[in-house]
DRENKOL-704804 format. One record per residue: residue in three letters; x, y, z of N, C-alpha, C in turn. Coordinates in steps of 0.2 Angstrom, whole numbers, plus 2048, in hexadecimal, padded with zeros to 3 digits. Each point is the difference from the previous one (the first is absolute). Last residue first. Layout:
! DRENKOL-704804
ALAXYZXYZXYZ/...
//
This chain:
! DRENKOL-704804
ARG7CA7A18CB8067FB8018068037FD/MET7EB80B80D8038007FA8067FB800/VAL7EA7FD80F8078048018037FE7F9/PHE7EB7F78067FF8078038078057FF/PRO7FC7E67FD7FE8047FA7FF808801/ASN8117EC80B7FB8048027FD8047FA/PRO80C7EC7F78018048077FA804801/VAL7FF7E87F38008087FE801803807/ASP80B7E77FA7FB8048047FF8077FD/LYS8107EF7F77FB7FC8027F9805802/GLY81380A7EE7FF7FE8077FA7FC802/TYR80980A7EA8007F98018007FF808/SER7FA8167EE8017FD8078007F87FF/MET8058157EE7FD7F98018027FE806/TRP8008177EF8017FE8077FD7F9800/VAL8088137EC7FC7FB8028037FC806/CYS8008187F08037FC8057FC7FB802/LYS80480F7E97FC7FD8058037FC804/THR8058157ED8037FB8057FB7FD804/GLU7FF80B7E67FE8008078037FB804/LEU80880B7E67FE7FA8057FE805807/TYR80980C7EC7F97FC7FE7FF7FB804/GLU81380C8037FB8057FF7F97FD7FF/LEU8157F48017FD8028067FA804800/ILE80E7FB7ED7FB7FB8027FC801806/ALA81380D7FA7FA8027FD7FA7FB801/GLU8177FF8087FC8038047FA8027FC/GLN8127F57F67FC7FC8037FB803805/GLY80680C7E98047FE8057FC7FB805/SER7F28137F38067FC7FE8047FD806/GLU7F18148067FE7FC7FB8087FC7FE/ARG7F480D8178068007FC7FD7FA7FA/GLY7F68148148007FA7FE8067FF7FA/ILE7F48178018007FB8068017F97FD/GLY80781C7F77FB7F98008007FD808/SER80A8177F98027FB7F97FB7FA802/ASN80181180F7FB8017FC8017FD7FA/LYS80F7F88137FD8068017FA7FF7FB/PHE8127F07F97FF8028077FB8067FF/GLY8017EA7EF802806801800801808/GLY8067EA7ED7FA805803802806803/PHE8097E67F77FF8067FD7FA803803/PRO8127E98027FB8048027FF8077FE/ALA80C7EB7F38028068057FA803801/MET8037EE7F18027FD806800806805/TYR7FA8027E97FA7FC8038027FE808/SER80A8177F48007F98007FC7FC804/VAL80B81B7F57FB7FB8048017F97FF/ALA80C81A7FB8007F98017FB7FD803/ARG8078187FD7FB7FE7FC8007F87FE/TYR81780C8067FA8028017FB7FD7FC/THR81C80280B7FB7FC7FA7F9804802/ASN81380380F8037FF7F97FD7FD7FA/THR7F37FE8168078038008037FE7FA/TRP7E680180A8047FE7FB808803801/ILE7E87FB8108068038008047FD7FB/SER7E58008088057FD7FC806805801/GLY7EE80580D7FF7F98008067FC7FB/ALA80381880F7FD7FD7FA8007F8800/ARG80C81580D7F97FD8027FC7FF7FA/LEU81C8038077FA8017FB7FA7FD802/ARG8157FC80C7FD8078017FB8017FC/LYS80D7EB7FE7FD8018067FC807801/ALA80C7FB7EC7FA7FC8017FD800807/ALA81280E7FC7FA8027FC7FB7FB801/THR8157FA8097FC8068057FA8027FC/PHE80E7F07F57FC7FD8067FC805803/MET80D8087EF7FC7FB7FD7FB7FD806/ARG81380D8057FB8047FD7FA7FC7FE/ARG8137F58057FE8038077F98057FE/PRO80E7F77EE7FC7FA8037FC804806/ASN80880D7EA8017FF8077FC7FC804/ASP7FF8087E98047FA800802800807/THR7E980A7F58058008048047FB7FF/TRP7E58097FD8067FF7FC807803802/VAL7E57F88048058028048067FF7FC/GLY7E28018018087FF7FC805803804/ALA7E57F88078048058008067FD7FC/ALA7E37FD8068077FD7FE805806800/LEU7EA80180B7FF7FA7FB8087FE7FF/GLY7F381280E8057FC8018017FA7FD/TYR7F381B8048007F97FD8067FC803/ALA7FA8178047FB7FD8048017F87FD/THR8158108047FA8007FB7FB7FC803/ASP8198048057FB8058027FB8007FA/ASN8137F18027FB8008037FA804802/ALA8158057F27FC7FA7FE7FA7FE804/ILE80E8118087FB8027FB7FD7FB7FC/ASP80E7FB8137FA8048027FD8027F9/TYR8137F67FB7FC7FA8037FA804803/ALA81180D7F77FE7FC7FB7FA7FB803/GLU80D80C8107FB8057FC7FD7FC7FA/GLU8117F680B7FA7FF8057FB8067FC/ASP8147FE7F67FE7F88007F8802803/GLU80B8177F68027FA8057FC7FB800/ARG7FC8137F18078008028037FA805/PHE7EB8057EB8017FF806808800801/ARG7EB8067EC8067FF8028017FE808/ILE7ED7FC7ED8018038068077FF801/VAL7ED7FC7EA807800803802805805/SER7EA7F27F38028068048077FE803/LEU7F17F67E8804801806802804803/VAL7EE7F47F08018068028047FF806/PRO7F17F17EF8078017FF803808803/GLY7EB7F280B8028027FA8078027FF/PHE7F17FE8157FF7FA7FC8018027F8/VAL80080D8167FE8037F97FE7FB7FC/GLU80280481C8007FB7FB7FE8027F9/GLU8088118147FA7FD7FE8027FB7F9/GLN81180E80D7FB7FC8067FB7FB7FD/ALA80F8107F48057FB8047FB7FB804/ILE7F78137F38017FA7FB8067FC803/ARG7F681180E7FB7FA7FF8037FB7FA/MET81080E8117FC8027FA7FB7F97FF/SER8148008117F88028017FB8037FB/ASN8177F87FD7FC7FB8017FA802803/SER80D80E7EE8008008087FC7FA801/VAL80F8077E97F87FD8038027FF808/ASN80E8067EB7FF8058057FA7FE803/SER7FF7F57E88068018067FE806805/PHE7F27ED7EE801806804806801804/VAL7F77F17E98058018057FF807803/THR7F37EC7EE800807802806800806/PRO7F67F37E88047FE807802807802/GLU7EB8017F08087FF7FF8037FF806/ILE7E87F77F88028078048087FF800/PHE7E97F47F3807801801801806804/TRP7EB7F27F58018058058067FF803/GLY7F97FC7E58007FC807801806805/ASP7FF8007E87FA8038028007FE808/GLY8187FE7F37F98007FE7FB804803/CYS8187FC8027FC7FF8077F98007FC/GLU8158047F37FF7F98017FB7FF806/PRO8038167F87FD7FC7FB7FF7F9802/ARG8018138138057FE7FB7FC7FA7FC/ASP7FD8108157FE8027FA8057FD7FB/ALA7F97FD81C8057FF7FB7FD8017F9/ALA7FA80D8187FE7FA7FB8067FF7FB/LYS80A80B8157FA8027FB7FE7FA7FD/GLY81480480E7FB8058027FA8007FB/GLY81C7F97FE7F97FE7FF7FB806802/MET81780380C7FF7FC7F97F87FE801/VAL80981080F8067FE7FD8007FC7FA/CYS7F080F8128007FB7FB8068007FC/GLU7FB80881A8038037F98007F97FC/ALA7F080A8158047FB7FF8038017F9/GLY7EE80B80C8078037FF8067FC7FF/GLU7E77FD803803800806806804800/ASN7F47FE7EC7FD805804802800807/ARG8077F07F18028057FD7FE806805/ALA7F87EA8048078028038038067FD/MET7EA7FB7F9800801808807801803/GLU7FC7F97E97FE807800800802808/ILE8037EA7FA8058047FE800807801/CYS7EE7F28068068008048068037FF/SER7EE7FE7F07FF805806804800805/LEU8037F07EF8018077FD7FE805806/ILE7FB7EA8048078018008038077FF/ARG7E97F97FE801802807809800800/GLN7F67FC7EC7FC806802804802807/TYR8027EA7F78048047FD7FE808801/GLN7F37EF80A8067FF8048058057FB/PRO7EA7FD7F8801804806807800803/GLN7FE7F37ED8008067FE7FF806808/THR80D7E77FF7F98038008018087FF/THR8147F28007FA7FB7FE7FA8037FF/VAL81780B7F87FD7FF8087FA7FC7FE/PRO8147FC7EF7FC8048027FD800807/GLY81A7F87FA7F97FF7FC7FB805803/VAL81C7FB7FE7FB8048037F98007FC/GLN8127F47F88027FF8077FC804804/THR8017F27E67FD8078048027FE808/ALA8057F07EE8068048007FC807805/MET7F37ED7FA8057FD804806806802/ASP7E58037F88068007FD8067FE805/MET7E98048068017FA7FD8087FE7FD/PRO7F88168098017FC8068017F97FD/ASP8048177F37FC7FA8008007FB805/GLY80C8178047FE7FE7FA7FB7FA802/MET81980E8087F88008017FC7FE7FA/ARG81C7FF80C7FA8007F87F97FF803/ALA81780B80D7FA7FC8017FC7FF7F9/THR81480F8067FF7FB7FB7FB7FB800/LYS8038118117FE8037FB8007FB7F8/ALA8087FA8167F88008007FE8027FA/LEU8178018057FE7FA7FF7F87FF7FE/ALA80B8158078027FD7FA7FE7FB7FE/THR7FB8078157FC8037FA8027FF7FA/PHE80C7F98127FB7FC8007FB8047FB/LYS8168088028007F97FE7F87FD7FF/ASP80281580B8028007FA8007FA7FC/LEU7FC8008177FB8037FC8018017F9/PHE8127FA80F7FA7FB7FF7FB8017FC/GLU8118108058037FB7FC7FA7FA7FE/ASN7FB8118108008037F98037FB7FA/HIS8007FA8197F98027FD8008027F8/ILE8117F88128007FD7FA7FA8027FB/SER8038088178088007FD8007FD7F8/GLU7EC80280F8028067FE8077FF7FC/HIS7F07EB8028058048058018057FB/VAL7E97F57FD8067FF7FF805806803/LEU7E77F27FD8038048058087FF7FE/LEU7E67FE7F28087FF800803804806/ARG7E67F67FA8048058058077FE7FF/SER7EF7F27F67FE8077FD804806805/GLY8007E57FA8058038058008097FE/ALA7EC7EA7FE8048067FB805804806/ILE7EF7ED8048078018038048047FC/CYS7E97FC7FA800801807807801803/THR7FB8047E68007FB804801803807/GLN80180A7E97FA7FE8028017FA804/GLY81080D7F37FF8028077FA7FE803/THR8087F97EB7FC8067FF800803807/ALA80B7EB7FC7F88008017FD8077FF/ALA8198038057FD7FA7FC7F8800802/PHE80C8128087FF8017F97FD7F97FD/ILE8098048177FB8047FE7FD8007F9/GLY8117F08097FC8028067FA8057FE/SER8137FC7F27FB7F98007FB802805/VAL81080F7FF7FC8017FA7FC7FB801/VAL80F7FF8107FC8058027FA8027F9/GLY8137F07FF7FA7FF8057FB805801/LYS8128067F27FC7F97FC7FB7FE805/VAL8108108097FC8027FC7FB7FC7FC/ALA8107F680E7FA8048047FB8047FB/ASN8157F67F77FA7FC8027FB802804/ASP81180E7FA7FD7FE7FA7FB7FC802/ILE80D8078127FA8057FE7FD7FD7FA/ASP80C7F58148018007F97FB8037FD/THR8048068197FD7FC7FC8048007F9/ASP80380D8158047FB7FF7FE7FB7FB/PRO7F48138098068037FB8047FA7FE/PHE7E57FB8048068038048068027FC/VAL7E57FD7FD8057FF7FC806804805/LEU7E57F68028058038038067FF7FD/GLN7E58007FA8067FC7FF806804803/ALA7E47FD8068068048008067FC7FE/SER7E37FF7FE8067FD8028068037FD/LYS7E68008048048077FF8087FD801/GLY7E67F27FD8068038028038067FE/GLY7E77F08058048037FC808801803/LEU7F17EB8067FD8067FD8058047FC/GLU7F67E78098078027FE7FE8077FB/LEU7F47EE8158008067FB8078027FF/THR7F07EC80A8068017FE7FF8057FB/LEU7EF7F68158038057FB8067FF7FD/ARG7E97F480D8068018018028047F9/LYS7E880480C8037FC7FB808800801/PHE7EC80980E8077FE8028037FB7FB/THR7EB80D7FE8007F98028067FD801/GLN8008187FC7F87FF8027FF7F8802/ALA8158097F77FF8008077F87FF803/ALA8088017E88027FA8047FF800807/ASN7FC8147F47FC7FB7FE8017FA803/ARG8108118037F98018047FB7FB7FE/ALA8147FE7F48007FE8087FB802804/ILE8008067E97FF7F98008017FE808/HIS8048167FC7F97FF7FE7FF7F9801/ARG8168067FF7FD8028077F97FF800/GLY80C7FB7EC8017FC8057FD802807/SER7FE80E7EE7FC7FA7FE8017FB806/ASN80F8138007F98028027FA7FA7FF/GLU8187FC7FA7FF8028087F8801801/GLY8057F27E98028078037FD800807/GLY8067E87F57FD8067FE803806804/THR7FB7E48028068047FF7FC8067FB/PHE7F77EB8137FF8067FB8078037FE/ALA7F07EB80D8088017FE7FF8057FA/ILE7EE7F68158018057FA8088007FF/LYS7EE7EE80D8068048008008047F9/ASP7ED7F3807804800805806803801/VAL7E68017F48078007FE804800807/GLY7E88007FD8027F97FE8088017FE/LYS7F38138077FF7FD8068047F87FE/HIS8048187F27FC7F98008027FD806/THR80A8157F97FA8018057FD7F9801/THR8118047EF8038018067FA801805/LEU7F97FB7EA8057FC803803800807/ALA7F28107F47FC7FA8028047FB803/GLU80B8147F97FB8008057FC7FA802/GLY80C8007ED8058008047FD801807/VAL7F38007EC8037FA802803800805/GLU7F68157FB7FB7FB8008047F9802/ALA80D8147FF7FA8018047FB7FA800/GLY8157FF7F37FF7FF8077FA801804/PHE7FF7F67E88028068028017FF808/GLY8027EB7EE7FB806800804805804/THR8007E27FE8028077FD7FC806801/VAL8067E680A7FB8047FF8038087FE/VAL8077E38038028077FF7FA8037FE/ASN80A7E980E7FA8037FD8038077FE/PHE8087E680A8018077FD7FC8027FD/VAL7FA7ED80A8058028058038077FE/GLY7ED7F57F57FF805807806800803/ALA8007EB7F27FB8067FE7FF803807/PRO8177F27FD7F87FF8027FE8077FE/PHE8167FB7F47FE8018077F8800801/GLY8117FB7EC7FB7FB8037FE803808/ALA80D80A7EC8047FC8047FB7FB804/GLU7F68107F28047FA7FC8047FB805/GLU7F58148097FB7FB7FD8047FA7FD/VAL80D8128057FE7FD8057FA7FA800/LEU80780E7EE8067FB8027FE7FD806/ARG7F28107F88007FB7FC8057FA801/ALA80181680B7FA7FC8037FF7F97FC/PHE80E8127F98037FC8047FB7FA803/GLU7F98127F38057FB7FB8027FB805/LEU7F681180B7FB7FB7FC8037FB7FB/THR80D81180B7FD7FC8047FB7FB7FE/SER8098117F18057FA8027FE7FB805/ALA7F28137FA8007FA7FB8057FB802/SER7FB81680B7FD7FA8038017FA7FB/THR80681A8058047FB7FE7FE7F9802/PHE7F58168068038017FA8047FA7FD/GLU7F37FF8147FC8017FA8048027FA/SER80B7F08137FE8077FF7FC8017F9/PRO7FE7E880D8058057FD7FE8087FF/LYS7F97EB8107FC8067FD8068037FD/ALA7FA7E580A8058067FF7FC8057FD/VAL7FD7EB8127FC8057FB8048057FE/ILE8057E680C8018087FE7FB8027FC/THR8077EB8137FE8027FA8008087FF/CYS80F7EE8107FC8067FF7FC7FF7FA/GLY8147F48097FA7FC8007FA8067FF/ALA8198027FF7FD7FF8077F97FE801/ALA80B8037EB8057FB8047FD800806/LEU7F68107F47FE7FA7FD8047FA804/ALA8068178057F97FE8027FD7F97FE/ALA8148097F88027FE8087F97FE802/ALA8008087E98067F98028007FE806/LEU7F58147FA7FC7FA7FE8037F9802/LYS8098188027FB7FE8067FD7F97FF/TRP8118097F28028018077FC7FE805/THR7FA8007E88027FB802804800808/LEU7F58137F67FC7FB8018037FA803/LEU80D8117F87FD8018067FB7FC803/LEU80A7FD7EB8057FF8067FD802806/LEU7F28037ED8027F98018057FF806/PRO7FA8177F97FB7FC8028017F8802/SER80C8197FE8037F98007FB7FB802/ASN7FA8177FF8068007FD8057F97FF/TRP7E980780A8007FF7F88088007FF/ALA7F47F68178018067FD8027FF7F8/THR7F17F08128078017FE8008077FC/ILE7F37EF8127FF8057FD8078027FD/ALA7F37EA80C8068037FD7FF8057FB/ALA7F27F28158008067FB8078017FE/VAL7F77E880D8058077FF7FE8047FB/VAL7F67EC8128008037F9804806800/GLY8097EF8127F98027FD8008027F9/VAL8137FA8117FC8058027F98017FE/PRO80E7E88017FE8057FD7FC806803/GLU80F7F08107FA8007FB8008067FC/HIS8117F28137FF8057FC7FB8007FA/ARG8067F581B7FF7FF7F97FE8067FD/THR80C7F58187FC8067FD8007FE7F8/TYR8007F481B8038017FB7FC8067FB/THR8027F08197FD8067FD8058017F9/PHE7F87EE8178038017F97FD8067FC/MET8017F781C7FD8047F98057FF7FB/ASP8017FA8187FC7FC7FD7FC8037FA/ALA80C8118108007F98017FA7FC7FB/LYS80D8187FA7FA7FE8058007F8800/ASP80F8107F58018018067FA7FD805/ILE8097FB7E57FB8048038027FF808/PRO80B7FE7E88017FC8067FD804806/VAL7F87FF7E58028048068027FD806/VAL8017FA7E47FD7FE806803805806/ALA7FA8077E68057FE8057FD7FD806/GLY7FC8047E37FE8038068067FD805/GLU8028057E58007FB8057FE805808/ILE8017FF7E27FD8048067FF7FC805/LYS8097F97EB8048028067FE804805/ASP7F77F97E97FF7FB806806801806/ALA7FE8117EF7F97FE8027FF7FA805/LEU81580B7F57FD8018067FA7FE803/GLY8097FE7E98037FC8047FF801808/GLY7F480D7F07FF7F97FF8047FB804/PHE8078177FF7FA7FF8057FD7F9800/TYR8118057F08038018077FA7FF804/TYR7FB8007EA8057FA802801800807/TYR7F48127F87FC7FA8018037FA801/TRP80D8137FC7FB8028067FC7F9801/GLN80D8037ED8047FD8057FD802807/PRO7F78067EA7FF7FA8028057FD806/ILE8028167F67F98008057FF7F8801/TYR81080A7F08047FE8077FA7FF805/GLY7FC8057E98047FA8008037FF807/VAL7F38147FC7FC7FA8008047F9800/GLN80D8158007FC7FF8067FC7FA800/GLY80C8057EC8057FD8067FC7FF807/ARG7F480B7EE8027F97FE8047FC806/MET7FB8178027FB7FC8028007F97FE/GLU8118107FA8008008077F97FB802/ALA8048067EA8077FD8028007FF808/TYR7EE80A7F67FF7F97FF8067FD801/LEU7F781780B8057FE7FC7FE7F87FE/LYS7EC81080A8077FD8028047FC7FA/GLY7E88077FF8048047FD808800803/ASN7E87F58058038068048068037FE/ASP7F27EF7F27FB804806804805803/GLN80C7F57F07FA8037FC7FC803806/VAL8127F28088028067FD7FA8057FD/GLU7FB7EB80A8028048048028077FD/THR7FD7EE7F37F9803802802805805/ALA8137F47F87FD8057FA7F9802803/ALA80A7F080F8048077FE7FC8057FB/LEU7F87EA8007FD804807804806801/HIS8067F17EE7F98037FF7FE804805/ASP8157F68028008057FB7F98037FF/ALA8027ED8108048068027FF8067FA/ASP7F87E78037FC8067FC803807802/ARG80A7EC8097FE7FF7F87FE8057FD/LEU8048028168068007FD7FE7FF7F9/ILE7EE7FD80E8028087FF8068007FD/LEU7F97EA8057FD8037FC8018077FE/ASP80B7F58128027FE7F87FD8037FB/GLY7F98048178078037FE8027FE7F9/LEU7EE7F68097FE8077FE8068037FE/LYS8037EB8097FD8007F97FE8067FD/HIS8087FF8178057FF7FB7FD7FF7F8/LEU7F08038118048058008067FF7FC/LEU7F47ED8057FB8057FC8048077FE/LYS80A7F080F8017FE7F97FB8057FC/GLY7FE8038178088027FD8007FE7F9/ARG7EC7FA80B8018077FF8068017FD/GLN8007EB8077FB8017FA8008077FE/SER80A7FB8158047FF7FB7FC7FF7F9/PRO7F48048148048067FE8067FE7FB/HIS7E87F38008058018058068057FE/MET7E58017FD8057FF7FC807800805/ASN7E78058038027FA8038077FD7FD/ALA7F48157FB8008008078047FA802/TRP7FD8037E98068048037FF7FF808/ASP7F07F57F48067FD7FE806804804/GLY7E780280B8027FE7F98077FE800/LYS7F68138117FE7F97FE8037FF7F9/GLU80681480D7FD7FB8047FE7FA7FF/LEU80A8117F08038008077FE7FB805/ALA7F48047EC8067FD7FE8047FF807/LYS7ED80D8017FE7F97FF8067FC800/ARG8048178007FE7FC8077FE7F97FF/ALA80480D7ED8077FF8047FE7FE807/ALA7ED8057F28047FB7FC8067FE805/ALA7F48128077FC7FA8018047FA7FD/VAL8088167FA8027FE8087FC7F9802/ALA7FB8097EA8077FD8008037FF808/ALA7E98087FB8017FA7FC8077FC803/ASP7FC8168077FC7FC8048017FA7FE/VAL8098117F28037FF8077FD7FA804/ASP7F38087ED8077FC7FF8047FE805/ARG7EE80F8057FE7F97FE8057FB7FD/GLN8058178057FF7FD8067FE7F97FE/ASP80B80A7EB7FE8048067FE7FB805/CYS80E8027E67FD7FC8057FD805806/LYS8078017E58008058067FB7FD806/PRO8117F67EB7FA7FF803800804806/ILE80F8057EA8007FC8077FA800803/ARG80F8047E57F88028048007FB806/ALA81680B7F07FC7FA8037FA803804/TRP80F80E7F48027FA7FC7FC7FB803/PRO80181D7FE7FD7FA8038037FA7FC/LYS80F8168007FA7FD7FC7FE7FA804/ALA81580D8027FA8048027FA7FE7FE/LEU8177F77FC7FD8027FA7FA805803/PHE80E7F88108058027FA7FC8027FA/PRO7F57F58148038078028058037FA/ASP7E87F17FF8097FF7FF803807801/VAL7E87F880B8038057FB8077FD800/SER7E67F68088078008028048037FA/GLU7E48018068067FF7FC807800804/PHE7E67F78088048067FF8057FE7FB/THR7E57F58058088007FF803807801/GLU7E77F18078058067FE8077FF7FF/GLY7ED7F28098008007F88058057FD/SER7FA7F98187FD8077FE7FF8007F7/GLU80B7EE80E7F98008007FD8067FC/ALA8187F97F77FC8028067FA800800/GLY80B7ED7F28008078007FE804807/ARG80C7E77FD7FA8047FF801807800/TRP80C7E68048018067FC7F98037FF/ARG8077EE8157FD8017F98018077FD/GLY8087F58168027FB7FB7FC8027F8/GLY7FC80E8157FE7F98008017FB7FB/ILE8058177F77FD8008077FE7F8801/PHE80C8147F08017F88017FE7FF807/CYS7FC8147E88027FE8088017F9802/GLN80280A7E77FC7FF8048037FF807/TYR80680E7E78017FC8057F97FE804/ASP8098097E77FB8008058027FB805/LYS80D8117EC7FF7F98047FC7FF806/ILE8068117E87FD8018077FF7F8802/GLY8118087EC7F98018027FF800807/GLN8167F57FB7FD8057FB7F9800802/VAL8167F980F7FA7FF7FE7FD8057FB/ARG81A7FF8017FB8028047FA7FC7FE/ALA8197F67FD7FB8047FD7FA801806/MET81C7FC8047F87FD8017FB8057FC/
//
């Protein structure tokens, strides 16, 4: 796919209208491979947030969306899925130019995104309450589920459309309205996506996009009295700040935060398959994923053999233009993140970890002016080191030896995070034991980095609150109301609780 030439101007989407920011200001989005601006994005502020929340509130409470039958919502979701599939090439190319991830991956990812809209479109008219066989005479009692309200959907820069979809599909199926705030580094694909929402026929105000920076737009959204729920994907510190803001008005929360996921390699595994799985877990997407398997726990009996095979395969990874289908490792998405990864590498060296591969910025002709870092491996890592405890969000792997199974589980769990874990073994007993012992929201055995619209995703501990995808996700966007109806002839003693 070809890049956009020159600078493309975007507008935000509020109340069914395309418009610039109230301030009239814009900011630039930078192509990570070329390290040059390619788009201008509206720089919104409190005024734009107020307008978007008001539009979402109006759509929630009055008009076509408020009165729409759930099956009609489902049809709109299906139509949106069809439009995404139609424009998948364009949407994927936009994401690549905005965040530098591989076109080979983003095209597959965008082509899979419609499944969320089909799945939750099918669930929209299956949100059922229940009749409660209540223990009170002359009473009929039932429950009903209602949309939680206006949702602020705040996404990270690594997979903007996928992360938005995980929130949006379930929220729309539940009948909520949304104000989306993409990362300031990767706003373009969300704005392109908003055109499809408009084309699908969603009523004005159901989906709104405000763009800008966290200190202005993010803060305004997360403190806004008109917002009922926040669904956020991003870093732990930002999640903590958002939770504090949400607590002031008791907003509902779904938080998908960081990870320091372990891949456990046992001696009975197929080593060649495990090598490929660990490479996928840390160097795919340039390590810029919350589920990155950034800690390799390998049994001491196979440590040297495994590390030799792993580094031999990793060194063959092709770096370069992410638009090229042959590229396997692309650039880091943002310049600040590029600098942070390099500082984490230096931190690991200072802690005494041994760098056995990479460990520096990539200086290759095929990397051009982009922000590239060589795939990096540190051995002789202790789990108490900061490099083993802090999320790097880059192509940096820490290798830790273990002797016994229980030691491996203890090391894997000895972190503030609990988003995911990988297990490589051919022993069924180990598979089930590891699934029980590991404190993480997703456990992959003999595979890694697999997601589905049917499977719930979320974290334990500091990795977040709530679940996205799967049937459980729709419950995150619903409130349960209990209705009591008396059909007795007389009202009993009014001074006594019934």
